[in-house]
N, C-alpha and C positions, 0 to 999 in steps of 0.2 A: 318373587311375589306373585300370587295368583290373581287372575283377572276377576272382575265382578261377577260374570256369569258362572265361573267355576265356584266361587264362594257361595252364590245363591243356590247352586245345585247341591253343594255340601250341606247347606242349611236345610234343604228339602229332604235330603237323605236322613239327617238327624231327626227331623220332625216326624217322619213316617215311623221310624223305629221308636221314638218317644211315644207316639200314639198307640203303637202295638203294645208297648210295655204297659201303658195305662189300661188297655183292654184286658191284659192278662191279670192285672191286680184289682180291677173294678167289678169283676163278675165271678160267680161261683159255678154257674152252669157251663159245661163244656161247649154246648151248642152255641150259646150266646158269645162266648169267647171266640170261637172259630169264626162266627159270622162277623164279629167286630174286626178281627184280623183280616178277613177277606175284604171287607169294605176299605180298610186302610190300604191294603196292597192293590186293590183295584184302582184307587185314586193315584197310586204311585206308578204302577206298571202300565195302566190303561190297556188291559187285554180285551180282545173281542169276546172271548169265552174262556172259562177256566173252571177247574174244580179243585177241591182239596181232598186228598186221600190221607188216611191214617192207618196205622198198623193194627190189625185185629190180632192180638197176642194169642188168643185161643186157636185161631185158624192159621196163624202165621202167614197172613197175606194182607195186602192193602185193600181197603174198602173206602168207598166214597163217603166223606163226612159232610161236605157241602158241595152242591152242584149249582 
């Protein structure tokens, strides 16, 4: 049987992915979706700084989507 802290961490894991899924289905604009995902992941990972890169299919390289 898992301890209470392990269970609460698992609940936090599930909640962040649930919120990301809601962001994916609640917006039509890519920029708004990416920003919503970034907000959720910031709350979960607590980074000092970070960016999101996406693949530019035409140039075949990663480009910054959200900084």
